[in-house]
Biopython code that builds the backbone (N, CA, C, O; Angstrom):
import numpy as np
from Bio.PDB.StructureBuilder import StructureBuilder

atoms = [
    (1, "MET", "N", (0.569, -1.259, -0.412)),
    (1, "MET", "CA", (0.437, 0.336, -0.245)),
    (1, "MET", "C", (1.032, 1.168, -0.162)),
    (1, "MET", "O", (1.936, 1.330, 0.657)),
    (2, "SER", "N", (0.604, 2.054, -1.152)),
    (2, "SER", "CA", (1.369, 3.253, -1.427)),
    (2, "SER", "C", (1.169, 4.469, 0.758)),
    (2, "SER", "O", (0.408, 4.375, 1.722)),
    (3, "ARG", "N", (2.212, 5.242, 0.440)),
    (3, "ARG", "CA", (2.151, 5.967, 1.758)),
    (3, "ARG", "C", (1.073, 7.157, 1.894)),
    (3, "ARG", "O", (0.632, 7.608, 2.951)),
    (4, "ILE", "N", (0.695, 7.634, 0.363)),
    (4, "ILE", "CA", (0.028, 8.367, 0.056)),
    (4, "ILE", "C", (-1.617, 8.120, 0.756)),
    (4, "ILE", "O", (-2.304, 9.043, 1.192)),
    (5, "PHE", "N", (-1.967, 6.884, 0.737)),
    (5, "PHE", "CA", (-3.673, 6.376, 1.115)),
    (5, "PHE", "C", (-3.201, 6.874, 2.712)),
    (5, "PHE", "O", (-3.960, 7.765, 3.093)),
    (6, "THR", "N", (-2.392, 6.608, 3.498)),
    (6, "THR", "CA", (-2.930, 7.025, 4.770)),
    (6, "THR", "C", (-2.321, 8.089, 4.865)),
    (6, "THR", "O", (-1.865, 8.303, 5.988)),
    (7, "THR", "N", (-2.049, 9.217, 3.734)),
    (7, "THR", "CA", (-1.610, 10.820, 4.677)),
    (7, "THR", "C", (-3.224, 11.115, 4.929)),
    (7, "THR", "O", (-4.174, 10.525, 4.415)),
    (8, "SER", "N", (-3.237, 11.998, 5.693)),
    (8, "SER", "CA", (-4.530, 12.946, 5.853)),
    (8, "SER", "C", (-4.578, 13.893, 4.681)),
    (8, "SER", "O", (-3.566, 14.321, 4.127)),
    (9, "PHE", "N", (-5.577, 14.138, 4.402)),
    (9, "PHE", "CA", (-6.086, 15.237, 2.852)),
    (9, "PHE", "C", (-5.742, 16.349, 3.344)),
    (9, "PHE", "O", (-5.050, 16.984, 2.548)),
    (10, "ALA", "N", (-5.909, 16.841, 4.261)),
    (10, "ALA", "CA", (-5.237, 18.181, 4.926)),
    (10, "ALA", "C", (-4.286, 18.428, 4.867)),
    (10, "ALA", "O", (-4.117, 19.496, 4.278)),
    (11, "SER", "N", (-3.353, 17.922, 5.230)),
    (11, "SER", "CA", (-1.663, 17.887, 4.674)),
    (11, "SER", "C", (-1.314, 18.193, 3.480)),
    (11, "SER", "O", (-0.237, 18.685, 3.146)),
    (12, "VAL", "N", (-2.393, 17.855, 2.661)),
    (12, "VAL", "CA", (-1.913, 17.981, 1.002)),
    (12, "VAL", "C", (-2.387, 18.282, 0.291)),
    (12, "VAL", "O", (-2.091, 18.051, -0.881)),
    (13, "TYR", "N", (-4.031, 19.407, 0.950)),
    (13, "TYR", "CA", (-4.793, 20.610, -0.386)),
    (13, "TYR", "C", (-4.156, 21.973, 0.266)),
    (13, "TYR", "O", (-4.658, 22.914, -0.348)),
    (14, "PRO", "N", (-3.498, 22.322, 0.993)),
    (14, "PRO", "CA", (-2.652, 23.617, 1.388)),
    (14, "PRO", "C", (-1.175, 23.121, 0.242)),
    (14, "PRO", "O", (-0.192, 23.728, 0.666)),
    (15, "LEU", "N", (-0.987, 22.693, -0.367)),
    (15, "LEU", "CA", (0.098, 22.702, -1.549)),
    (15, "LEU", "C", (-0.309, 22.576, -2.835)),
    (15, "LEU", "O", (0.362, 22.521, -3.866)),
    (16, "TYR", "N", (-1.875, 22.521, -2.606)),
    (16, "TYR", "CA", (-2.789, 22.508, -4.282)),
    (16, "TYR", "C", (-3.252, 23.964, -4.256)),
    (16, "TYR", "O", (-3.829, 24.697, -5.060)),
    (17, "VAL", "N", (-2.603, 24.142, -2.581)),
    (17, "VAL", "CA", (-3.828, 26.017, -2.906)),
    (17, "VAL", "C", (-2.444, 26.845, -3.508)),
    (17, "VAL", "O", (-2.337, 27.736, -4.350)),
    (18, "THR", "N", (-1.563, 26.201, -2.768)),
    (18, "THR", "CA", (-0.710, 27.234, -3.239)),
    (18, "THR", "C", (-0.025, 27.384, -4.363)),
    (18, "THR", "O", (0.356, 28.476, -4.783)),
    (19, "LYS", "N", (0.290, 25.625, -5.252)),
    (19, "LYS", "CA", (0.087, 25.598, -6.673)),
    (19, "LYS", "C", (-0.223, 26.993, -7.295)),
    (19, "LYS", "O", (0.176, 28.088, -7.690)),
    (20, "ALA", "N", (-1.308, 26.057, -7.066)),
    (20, "ALA", "CA", (-2.572, 27.007, -8.281)),
    (20, "ALA", "C", (-3.033, 28.669, -7.720)),
    (20, "ALA", "O", (-3.941, 29.293, -8.268)),
    (21, "GLU", "N", (-2.332, 29.151, -6.695)),
    (21, "GLU", "CA", (-2.555, 30.464, -5.984)),
    (21, "GLU", "C", (-0.774, 30.987, -6.678)),
    (21, "GLU", "O", (-0.773, 32.005, -7.371)),
    (22, "LYS", "N", (0.426, 30.358, -6.476)),
    (22, "LYS", "CA", (1.655, 30.955, -7.579)),
    (22, "LYS", "C", (1.559, 31.126, -9.025)),
    (22, "LYS", "O", (2.431, 31.536, -9.791)),
    (23, "LYS", "N", (0.178, 30.688, -9.325)),
    (23, "LYS", "CA", (0.444, 30.875, -10.895)),
    (23, "LYS", "C", (-0.920, 32.232, -10.773)),
    (23, "LYS", "O", (-0.690, 33.228, -11.459)),
    (24, "GLY", "N", (-1.944, 32.240, -10.132)),
    (24, "GLY", "CA", (-2.903, 32.896, -10.094)),
    (24, "GLY", "C", (-4.224, 33.161, -10.403)),
    (24, "GLY", "O", (-5.071, 33.941, -10.839)),
    (25, "ARG", "N", (-3.783, 31.514, -9.690)),
    (25, "ARG", "CA", (-5.063, 31.261, -9.249)),
    (25, "ARG", "C", (-5.951, 30.495, -8.367)),
    (25, "ARG", "O", (-5.313, 29.521, -7.966)),
    (26, "THR", "N", (-7.503, 30.506, -7.742)),
    (26, "THR", "CA", (-7.475, 30.824, -6.568)),
    (26, "THR", "C", (-8.138, 29.962, -5.687)),
    (26, "THR", "O", (-9.305, 29.759, -6.023)),
    (27, "LYS", "N", (-7.648, 29.191, -4.315)),
    (27, "LYS", "CA", (-8.717, 28.354, -3.354)),
    (27, "LYS", "C", (-10.250, 28.425, -4.265)),
    (27, "LYS", "O", (-10.733, 27.335, -4.572)),
    (28, "ALA", "N", (-10.771, 29.310, -4.558)),
    (28, "ALA", "CA", (-12.398, 28.834, -4.454)),
    (28, "ALA", "C", (-11.824, 27.666, -6.189)),
    (28, "ALA", "O", (-12.011, 26.450, -6.232)),
    (29, "GLU", "N", (-11.462, 28.115, -6.829)),
    (29, "GLU", "CA", (-10.926, 27.127, -7.841)),
    (29, "GLU", "C", (-10.268, 25.663, -7.630)),
    (29, "GLU", "O", (-10.279, 24.729, -8.432)),
    (30, "VAL", "N", (-9.741, 25.707, -6.451)),
    (30, "VAL", "CA", (-8.883, 24.476, -6.060)),
    (30, "VAL", "C", (-9.978, 24.099, -5.283)),
    (30, "VAL", "O", (-9.818, 23.029, -4.696)),
    (31, "ASP", "N", (-11.265, 24.784, -5.071)),
    (31, "ASP", "CA", (-12.291, 24.170, -4.264)),
    (31, "ASP", "C", (-12.775, 23.230, -5.527)),
    (31, "ASP", "O", (-12.807, 22.001, -5.594)),
    (32, "GLN", "N", (-13.174, 24.304, -6.587)),
    (32, "GLN", "CA", (-14.612, 23.985, -7.616)),
    (32, "GLN", "C", (-13.839, 22.600, -8.915)),
    (32, "GLN", "O", (-14.483, 21.732, -9.504)),
    (33, "VAL", "N", (-12.256, 22.874, -9.002)),
    (33, "VAL", "CA", (-11.754, 21.664, -9.412)),
    (33, "VAL", "C", (-12.404, 20.039, -8.166)),
    (33, "VAL", "O", (-13.020, 19.125, -8.714)),
    (34, "ILE", "N", (-12.221, 19.998, -7.138)),
    (34, "ILE", "CA", (-12.006, 18.806, -5.632)),
    (34, "ILE", "C", (-13.467, 18.674, -6.169)),
    (34, "ILE", "O", (-13.832, 17.559, -6.543)),
    (35, "GLU", "N", (-14.518, 19.958, -6.248)),
    (35, "GLU", "CA", (-15.963, 19.229, -6.062)),
    (35, "GLU", "C", (-16.502, 18.591, -7.260)),
    (35, "GLU", "O", (-17.397, 17.745, -7.275)),
    (36, "TRP", "N", (-15.668, 19.235, -8.597)),
    (36, "TRP", "CA", (-16.133, 18.272, -10.131)),
    (36, "TRP", "C", (-16.012, 16.850, -9.615)),
    (36, "TRP", "O", (-16.759, 15.875, -9.538)),
    (37, "LEU", "N", (-14.361, 17.232, -9.193)),
    (37, "LEU", "CA", (-14.612, 15.277, -9.001)),
    (37, "LEU", "C", (-14.885, 14.352, -8.585)),
    (37, "LEU", "O", (-14.896, 13.202, -9.023)),
    (38, "THR", "N", (-15.302, 15.081, -7.076)),
    (38, "THR", "CA", (-15.517, 13.796, -5.814)),
    (38, "THR", "C", (-16.659, 14.453, -5.586)),
    (38, "THR", "O", (-17.215, 13.872, -4.653)),
    (39, "GLY", "N", (-17.317, 15.384, -5.959)),
    (39, "GLY", "CA", (-18.663, 15.647, -5.514)),
    (39, "GLY", "C", (-18.973, 16.283, -4.190)),
    (39, "GLY", "O", (-20.115, 16.278, -3.730)),
    (40, "PHE", "N", (-18.096, 16.751, -3.669)),
    (40, "PHE", "CA", (-17.747, 17.838, -1.597)),
    (40, "PHE", "C", (-17.690, 18.931, -2.496)),
    (40, "PHE", "O", (-16.971, 19.416, -3.369)),
    (41, "ASP", "N", (-19.078, 19.160, -1.724)),
    (41, "ASP", "CA", (-18.875, 21.033, -1.808)),
    (41, "ASP", "C", (-18.453, 21.552, -0.715)),
    (41, "ASP", "O", (-18.205, 20.990, 0.352)),
    (42, "GLU", "N", (-18.364, 22.804, -1.041)),
    (42, "GLU", "CA", (-17.496, 23.833, 0.792)),
    (42, "GLU", "C", (-18.193, 23.291, 1.478)),
    (42, "GLU", "O", (-19.144, 23.128, 0.713)),
    (43, "ALA", "N", (-18.533, 22.773, 2.558)),
    (43, "ALA", "CA", (-19.030, 22.526, 3.457)),
    (43, "ALA", "C", (-18.517, 21.100, 3.865)),
    (43, "ALA", "O", (-17.846, 21.218, 4.890)),
    (44, "ALA", "N", (-18.608, 19.282, 3.279)),
    (44, "ALA", "CA", (-18.278, 18.642, 2.883)),
    (44, "ALA", "C", (-16.824, 18.043, 2.715)),
    (44, "ALA", "O", (-16.340, 16.947, 2.999)),
    (45, "LEU", "N", (-16.319, 19.193, 2.142)),
    (45, "LEU", "CA", (-14.449, 19.787, 2.039)),
    (45, "LEU", "C", (-14.240, 20.085, 3.468)),
    (45, "LEU", "O", (-13.336, 19.556, 4.115)),
    (46, "GLY", "N", (-15.242, 21.100, 4.055)),
    (46, "GLY", "CA", (-14.179, 21.284, 5.058)),
    (46, "GLY", "C", (-14.321, 20.572, 6.508)),
    (46, "GLY", "O", (-13.751, 20.765, 7.582)),
    (47, "GLU", "N", (-15.427, 19.577, 6.039)),
    (47, "GLU", "CA", (-15.507, 18.643, 7.100)),
    (47, "GLU", "C", (-14.289, 17.765, 7.351)),
    (47, "GLU", "O", (-13.677, 17.490, 8.383)),
    (48, "HIS", "N", (-14.089, 17.311, 5.698)),
    (48, "HIS", "CA", (-12.745, 16.388, 5.204)),
    (48, "HIS", "C", (-11.370, 17.146, 5.876)),
    (48, "HIS", "O", (-10.521, 16.483, 6.472)),
    (49, "LEU", "N", (-11.287, 18.308, 5.737)),
    (49, "LEU", "CA", (-10.398, 18.786, 6.166)),
    (49, "LEU", "C", (-9.941, 19.006, 7.347)),
    (49, "LEU", "O", (-8.781, 18.837, 7.722)),
    (50, "ALA", "N", (-11.016, 19.465, 8.081)),
    (50, "ALA", "CA", (-11.368, 19.250, 9.452)),
    (50, "ALA", "C", (-11.222, 17.921, 10.412)),
    (50, "ALA", "O", (-10.716, 18.048, 11.527)),
    (51, "ALA", "N", (-11.690, 16.618, 9.933)),
    (51, "ALA", "CA", (-11.027, 15.425, 9.827)),
    (51, "ALA", "C", (-10.259, 15.035, 10.172)),
    (51, "ALA", "O", (-9.961, 14.286, 11.103)),
    (52, "GLY", "N", (-9.434, 15.922, 8.800)),
    (52, "GLY", "CA", (-8.133, 14.601, 8.993)),
    (52, "GLY", "C", (-7.986, 13.841, 8.254)),
    (52, "GLY", "O", (-6.810, 13.590, 7.988)),
    (53, "THR", "N", (-8.927, 13.164, 7.616)),
    (53, "THR", "CA", (-9.514, 12.043, 6.645)),
    (53, "THR", "C", (-8.216, 11.240, 5.843)),
    (53, "THR", "O", (-7.453, 11.662, 4.975)),
    (54, "THR", "N", (-8.245, 10.797, 6.065)),
    (54, "THR", "CA", (-7.445, 9.973, 4.817)),
    (54, "THR", "C", (-7.557, 10.250, 3.447)),
    (54, "THR", "O", (-8.748, 10.425, 3.188)),
    (55, "PHE", "N", (-6.446, 10.435, 1.889)),
    (55, "PHE", "CA", (-6.954, 10.288, 0.868)),
    (55, "PHE", "C", (-8.036, 8.854, 1.041)),
    (55, "PHE", "O", (-9.247, 9.071, 0.991)),
    (56, "GLU", "N", (-7.616, 7.635, 1.212)),
    (56, "GLU", "CA", (-7.942, 6.571, 1.314)),
    (56, "GLU", "C", (-9.888, 6.282, 1.867)),
    (56, "GLU", "O", (-10.648, 5.480, 1.325)),
    (57, "ASP", "N", (-10.220, 7.161, 2.983)),
    (57, "ASP", "CA", (-10.949, 7.652, 2.974)),
    (57, "ASP", "C", (-11.947, 8.222, 2.797)),
    (57, "ASP", "O", (-13.152, 8.052, 2.982)),
    (58, "PHE", "N", (-10.905, 9.363, 2.174)),
    (58, "PHE", "CA", (-11.586, 10.859, 1.228)),
    (58, "PHE", "C", (-12.075, 9.955, -0.257)),
    (58, "PHE", "O", (-13.164, 9.644, -0.739)),
    (59, "PHE", "N", (-11.282, 9.840, -0.474)),
    (59, "PHE", "CA", (-11.804, 9.040, -2.072)),
    (59, "PHE", "C", (-13.518, 7.936, -1.744)),
    (59, "PHE", "O", (-14.634, 8.041, -2.251)),
    (60, "ALA", "N", (-13.101, 7.208, -0.953)),
    (60, "ALA", "CA", (-14.457, 6.084, 0.112)),
    (60, "ALA", "C", (-14.961, 6.463, -0.263)),
    (60, "ALA", "O", (-15.711, 5.856, -1.028)),
    (61, "GLN", "N", (-15.098, 8.451, -0.029)),
    (61, "GLN", "CA", (-16.221, 8.616, 0.003)),
    (61, "GLN", "C", (-17.110, 8.963, -0.687)),
    (61, "GLN", "O", (-18.281, 8.584, -0.705)),
    (62, "ALA", "N", (-16.267, 10.156, -1.658)),
    (62, "ALA", "CA", (-16.577, 10.185, -3.214)),
    (62, "ALA", "C", (-17.522, 10.273, -4.419)),
    (62, "ALA", "O", (-17.238, 9.529, -5.358)),
    (63, "HIS", "N", (-18.294, 10.839, -4.511)),
    (63, "HIS", "CA", (-19.261, 10.272, -5.463)),
    (63, "HIS", "C", (-18.128, 10.490, -6.657)),
    (63, "HIS", "O", (-18.510, 11.509, -7.231)),
    (64, "LEU", "N", (-16.900, 10.016, -7.316)),
    (64, "LEU", "CA", (-16.460, 10.220, -8.619)),
    (64, "LEU", "C", (-17.374, 10.601, -9.519)),
    (64, "LEU", "O", (-18.513, 10.147, -9.636)),
    (65, "ASN", "N", (-16.591, 11.888, -10.490)),
    (65, "ASN", "CA", (-16.900, 11.917, -11.644)),
    (65, "ASN", "C", (-17.526, 11.667, -12.469)),
    (65, "ASN", "O", (-17.776, 12.872, -12.486)),
    (66, "PRO", "N", (-18.379, 11.083, -13.653)),
    (66, "PRO", "CA", (-18.308, 10.029, -14.590)),
    (66, "PRO", "C", (-17.814, 10.020, -15.562)),
    (66, "PRO", "O", (-17.642, 8.987, -16.209)),
    (67, "HIS", "N", (-17.339, 11.519, -16.041)),
    (67, "HIS", "CA", (-15.968, 11.737, -16.413)),
    (67, "HIS", "C", (-15.114, 11.859, -16.398)),
    (67, "HIS", "O", (-14.391, 12.196, -17.336)),
    (68, "ALA", "N", (-14.624, 11.467, -14.499)),
    (68, "ALA", "CA", (-13.167, 11.454, -14.295)),
    (68, "ALA", "C", (-12.758, 10.423, -15.645)),
    (68, "ALA", "O", (-11.672, 10.625, -16.188)),
    (69, "SER", "N", (-13.217, 9.858, -15.911)),
    (69, "SER", "CA", (-11.745, 8.519, -16.706)),
    (69, "SER", "C", (-12.198, 9.671, -18.475)),
    (69, "SER", "O", (-12.847, 9.084, -19.341)),
    (70, "ALA", "N", (-11.830, 10.967, -18.702)),
    (70, "ALA", "CA", (-11.392, 11.714, -19.204)),
    (70, "ALA", "C", (-10.447, 12.290, -19.190)),
    (70, "ALA", "O", (-9.793, 12.745, -20.128)),
    (71, "ILE", "N", (-10.189, 12.347, -17.530)),
    (71, "ILE", "CA", (-9.033, 12.915, -17.127)),
    (71, "ILE", "C", (-7.501, 12.062, -17.749)),
    (71, "ILE", "O", (-7.254, 10.958, -17.264)),
    (72, "THR", "N", (-6.534, 12.654, -18.827)),
    (72, "THR", "CA", (-5.753, 11.652, -19.708)),
    (72, "THR", "C", (-4.411, 13.154, -19.128)),
    (72, "THR", "O", (-4.549, 14.245, -18.575)),
    (73, "GLY", "N", (-3.201, 12.342, -19.671)),
    (73, "GLY", "CA", (-1.700, 12.657, -19.176)),
    (73, "GLY", "C", (-0.995, 12.441, -18.264)),
    (73, "GLY", "O", (-1.232, 11.552, -17.446)),
    (74, "VAL", "N", (-0.170, 13.071, -18.226)),
    (74, "VAL", "CA", (1.099, 12.574, -17.216)),
    (74, "VAL", "C", (1.231, 13.524, -16.135)),
    (74, "VAL", "O", (1.212, 14.755, -16.154)),
    (75, "VAL", "N", (1.383, 12.612, -15.090)),
    (75, "VAL", "CA", (2.000, 13.527, -13.384)),
    (75, "VAL", "C", (2.530, 12.579, -13.025)),
    (75, "VAL", "O", (2.290, 11.378, -12.901)),
    (76, "CYS", "N", (3.876, 13.755, -12.742)),
    (76, "CYS", "CA", (5.059, 12.749, -12.234)),
    (76, "CYS", "C", (5.792, 11.750, -12.955)),
    (76, "CYS", "O", (6.607, 10.893, -12.614)),
    (77, "GLY", "N", (5.164, 12.170, -14.291)),
    (77, "GLY", "CA", (5.782, 11.141, -14.970)),
    (77, "GLY", "C", (5.141, 9.407, -15.514)),
    (77, "GLY", "O", (5.587, 8.331, -15.912)),
    (78, "ILE", "N", (3.642, 10.165, -15.148)),
    (78, "ILE", "CA", (3.175, 8.998, -14.849)),
    (78, "ILE", "C", (2.210, 8.898, -15.872)),
    (78, "ILE", "O", (2.807, 9.464, -16.788)),
    (79, "ARG", "N", (1.029, 8.528, -16.368)),
    (79, "ARG", "CA", (0.213, 8.860, -17.668)),
    (79, "ARG", "C", (-1.137, 7.793, -15.749)),
    (79, "ARG", "O", (-1.174, 6.789, -15.037)),
    (80, "VAL", "N", (-1.790, 9.016, -15.998)),
    (80, "VAL", "CA", (-3.159, 8.657, -14.816)),
    (80, "VAL", "C", (-3.755, 7.819, -15.714)),
    (80, "VAL", "O", (-4.128, 6.992, -14.882)),
    (81, "GLU", "N", (-4.157, 7.359, -16.801)),
    (81, "GLU", "CA", (-4.912, 6.702, -17.625)),
    (81, "GLU", "C", (-4.521, 5.447, -17.611)),
    (81, "GLU", "O", (-5.358, 4.579, -17.859)),
    (82, "ASP", "N", (-3.481, 5.173, -17.388)),
    (82, "ASP", "CA", (-2.475, 3.445, -17.303)),
    (82, "ASP", "C", (-2.325, 3.130, -15.574)),
    (82, "ASP", "O", (-1.843, 2.041, -15.262)),
    (83, "VAL", "N", (-2.751, 4.113, -14.445)),
    (83, "VAL", "CA", (-2.696, 3.716, -13.447)),
    (83, "VAL", "C", (-3.388, 2.538, -12.885)),
    (83, "VAL", "O", (-4.537, 2.449, -13.318)),
    (84, "GLU", "N", (-2.996, 1.451, -11.917)),
    (84, "GLU", "CA", (-4.423, 0.111, -12.537)),
    (84, "GLU", "C", (-4.370, 0.626, -11.169)),
    (84, "GLU", "O", (-4.885, 1.732, -11.337)),
    (85, "ASP", "N", (-4.043, 0.540, -9.746)),
    (85, "ASP", "CA", (-4.682, 1.375, -8.250)),
    (85, "ASP", "C", (-5.480, 1.750, -8.756)),
    (85, "ASP", "O", (-5.198, 2.328, -9.806)),
    (86, "PRO", "N", (-7.317, 1.655, -8.266)),
    (86, "PRO", "CA", (-8.470, 3.168, -9.238)),
    (86, "PRO", "C", (-8.176, 3.423, -7.509)),
    (86, "PRO", "O", (-9.263, 3.246, -6.960)),
    (87, "LEU", "N", (-7.412, 3.673, -6.761)),
    (87, "LEU", "CA", (-7.940, 4.559, -5.578)),
    (87, "LEU", "C", (-5.950, 6.073, -5.912)),
    (87, "LEU", "O", (-5.671, 7.270, -5.841)),
    (88, "MET", "N", (-5.091, 4.312, -6.344)),
    (88, "MET", "CA", (-3.878, 6.102, -6.372)),
    (88, "MET", "C", (-4.077, 6.174, -7.759)),
    (88, "MET", "O", (-2.968, 6.679, -7.936)),
    (89, "GLN", "N", (-4.601, 6.096, -9.061)),
    (89, "GLN", "CA", (-5.722, 7.186, -10.154)),
    (89, "GLN", "C", (-6.514, 7.911, -10.218)),
    (89, "GLN", "O", (-6.941, 8.649, -11.106)),
    (90, "GLN", "N", (-6.893, 7.609, -8.651)),
    (90, "GLN", "CA", (-7.997, 8.324, -8.670)),
    (90, "GLN", "C", (-7.196, 9.846, -7.768)),
    (90, "GLN", "O", (-7.431, 11.042, -7.936)),
    (91, "ILE", "N", (-6.613, 9.438, -7.201)),
    (91, "ILE", "CA", (-5.559, 10.390, -6.531)),
    (91, "ILE", "C", (-4.803, 11.464, -7.560)),
    (91, "ILE", "O", (-5.032, 12.660, -7.379)),
    (92, "ARG", "N", (-3.795, 11.011, -8.770)),
    (92, "ARG", "CA", (-3.579, 11.058, -9.771)),
    (92, "ARG", "C", (-4.527, 12.258, -10.500)),
    (92, "ARG", "O", (-4.228, 13.420, -10.771)),
    (93, "TYR", "N", (-5.632, 11.604, -10.683)),
    (93, "TYR", "CA", (-6.609, 12.292, -11.453)),
    (93, "TYR", "C", (-6.507, 14.123, -11.051)),
    (93, "TYR", "O", (-6.436, 15.153, -11.722)),
    (94, "LEU", "N", (-6.555, 13.747, -9.418)),
    (94, "LEU", "CA", (-6.323, 14.767, -8.522)),
    (94, "LEU", "C", (-5.543, 16.192, -8.655)),
    (94, "LEU", "O", (-5.864, 17.360, -8.879)),
    (95, "ASP", "N", (-3.788, 15.129, -8.276)),
    (95, "ASP", "CA", (-2.456, 15.787, -9.420)),
    (95, "ASP", "C", (-3.624, 16.808, -10.599)),
    (95, "ASP", "O", (-4.079, 17.910, -10.294)),
    (96, "LYS", "N", (-3.794, 16.354, -11.422)),
    (96, "LYS", "CA", (-3.866, 16.098, -12.930)),
    (96, "LYS", "C", (-4.320, 17.596, -12.860)),
    (96, "LYS", "O", (-3.720, 18.541, -13.373)),
    (97, "LEU", "N", (-5.316, 17.643, -12.240)),
    (97, "LEU", "CA", (-6.621, 18.563, -12.239)),
    (97, "LEU", "C", (-5.694, 19.727, -11.816)),
    (97, "LEU", "O", (-5.348, 20.367, -12.809)),
    (98, "VAL", "N", (-5.157, 20.231, -10.604)),
    (98, "VAL", "CA", (-4.608, 20.934, -10.359)),
    (98, "VAL", "C", (-3.474, 21.190, -11.153)),
    (98, "VAL", "O", (-3.404, 22.191, -11.867)),
    (99, "ASP", "N", (-2.653, 20.414, -11.081)),
    (99, "ASP", "CA", (-1.596, 20.680, -12.595)),
    (99, "ASP", "C", (-1.966, 21.276, -13.893)),
    (99, "ASP", "O", (-1.043, 21.604, -14.640)),
    (100, "GLU", "N", (-3.455, 21.503, -14.350)),
    (100, "GLU", "CA", (-4.158, 21.712, -15.331)),
    (100, "GLU", "C", (-4.097, 23.288, -14.782)),
    (100, "GLU", "O", (-3.306, 24.178, -15.095)),
    (101, "LEU", "N", (-5.270, 23.311, -13.808)),
    (101, "LEU", "CA", (-5.134, 24.988, -12.809)),
    (101, "LEU", "C", (-4.370, 25.529, -13.048)),
    (101, "LEU", "O", (-4.576, 26.506, -13.767)),
    (102, "ALA", "N", (-2.500, 25.119, -12.423)),
    (102, "ALA", "CA", (-1.876, 25.674, -12.105)),
    (102, "ALA", "C", (-1.537, 26.293, -13.676)),
    (102, "ALA", "O", (-1.597, 27.522, -13.716)),
    (103, "LYS", "N", (-1.252, 25.739, -14.742)),
    (103, "LYS", "CA", (-0.955, 25.774, -15.553)),
    (103, "LYS", "C", (-1.463, 26.707, -16.702)),
    (103, "LYS", "O", (-0.844, 27.022, -17.718)),
    (104, "GLY", "N", (-3.164, 27.213, -16.191)),
    (104, "GLY", "CA", (-4.060, 28.570, -16.245)),
    (104, "GLY", "C", (-4.227, 27.839, -17.866)),
    (104, "GLY", "O", (-4.054, 28.485, -18.900)),
    (105, "ARG", "N", (-4.536, 26.614, -17.832)),
    (105, "ARG", "CA", (-6.033, 26.453, -18.085)),
    (105, "ARG", "C", (-7.333, 26.305, -18.201)),
    (105, "ARG", "O", (-7.611, 25.163, -17.833)),
    (106, "SER", "N", (-8.835, 27.234, -18.723)),
    (106, "SER", "CA", (-9.840, 27.844, -18.665)),
    (106, "SER", "C", (-10.150, 25.978, -17.841)),
    (106, "SER", "O", (-9.628, 24.864, -17.897)),
    (107, "MET", "N", (-11.287, 26.636, -17.169)),
    (107, "MET", "CA", (-12.354, 26.033, -16.341)),
    (107, "MET", "C", (-12.852, 25.580, -16.891)),
    (107, "MET", "O", (-13.465, 24.556, -16.590)),
    (108, "GLU", "N", (-12.839, 26.021, -17.785)),
    (108, "GLU", "CA", (-14.554, 24.786, -19.522)),
    (108, "GLU", "C", (-13.562, 23.715, -19.206)),
    (108, "GLU", "O", (-14.030, 22.736, -18.626)),
    (109, "LYS", "N", (-12.148, 23.704, -19.502)),
    (109, "LYS", "CA", (-11.648, 22.398, -20.115)),
    (109, "LYS", "C", (-11.261, 21.954, -19.231)),
    (109, "LYS", "O", (-10.876, 20.861, -19.645)),
    (110, "ILE", "N", (-11.027, 21.996, -18.079)),
    (110, "ILE", "CA", (-10.752, 21.256, -16.496)),
    (110, "ILE", "C", (-11.417, 20.904, -16.383)),
    (110, "ILE", "O", (-11.251, 19.695, -16.221)),
    (111, "LEU", "N", (-12.640, 21.281, -16.325)),
    (111, "LEU", "CA", (-14.194, 19.994, -15.541)),
    (111, "LEU", "C", (-14.610, 19.422, -17.222)),
    (111, "LEU", "O", (-15.782, 19.053, -17.294)),
    (112, "ARG", "N", (-13.813, 19.310, -18.539)),
    (112, "ARG", "CA", (-13.907, 18.545, -19.310)),
    (112, "ARG", "C", (-15.832, 18.721, -19.785)),
    (112, "ARG", "O", (-16.544, 17.773, -20.115)),
    (113, "ALA", "N", (-16.188, 19.895, -19.700)),
    (113, "ALA", "CA", (-17.583, 20.561, -20.644)),
    (113, "ALA", "C", (-17.656, 19.837, -21.515)),
    (113, "ALA", "O", (-18.521, 19.994, -22.377)),
]
sb = StructureBuilder()
sb.init_structure("model")
sb.init_model(0)
sb.init_chain("A")
sb.init_seg("    ")
for serial, (resi, resn, name, xyz) in enumerate(atoms, 1):
    if name == "N":
        sb.init_residue(resn, " ", resi, " ")
    sb.init_atom(name, np.array(xyz, "f"), 0.0, 1.0, " ", f" {name:<3s}", serial, name[0])
structure = sb.get_structure()
């Protein structure tokens, strides 16, 4: 089992926000991307952050967007569509969405509209 599975989502979330903000994007946009992928609105996301939910439990409780499989590309040198472990793939989906946000892609493209 990968160490990231038992890492609290709250410990990584600020890194996502910082990455986006360094490139002129906002925390609200990060939250929007997370909500699109997981179905967690602001209140649910806040509860997970406050509770220190692990990535494993975070994604176990998520209602993954039916269009998540449209997320393709490379994160950390790994093609997200080729990741075999379902949980790791979901984590990589989120990494990829935050990467796209930080790279200045339009929200419409990021959310696979």
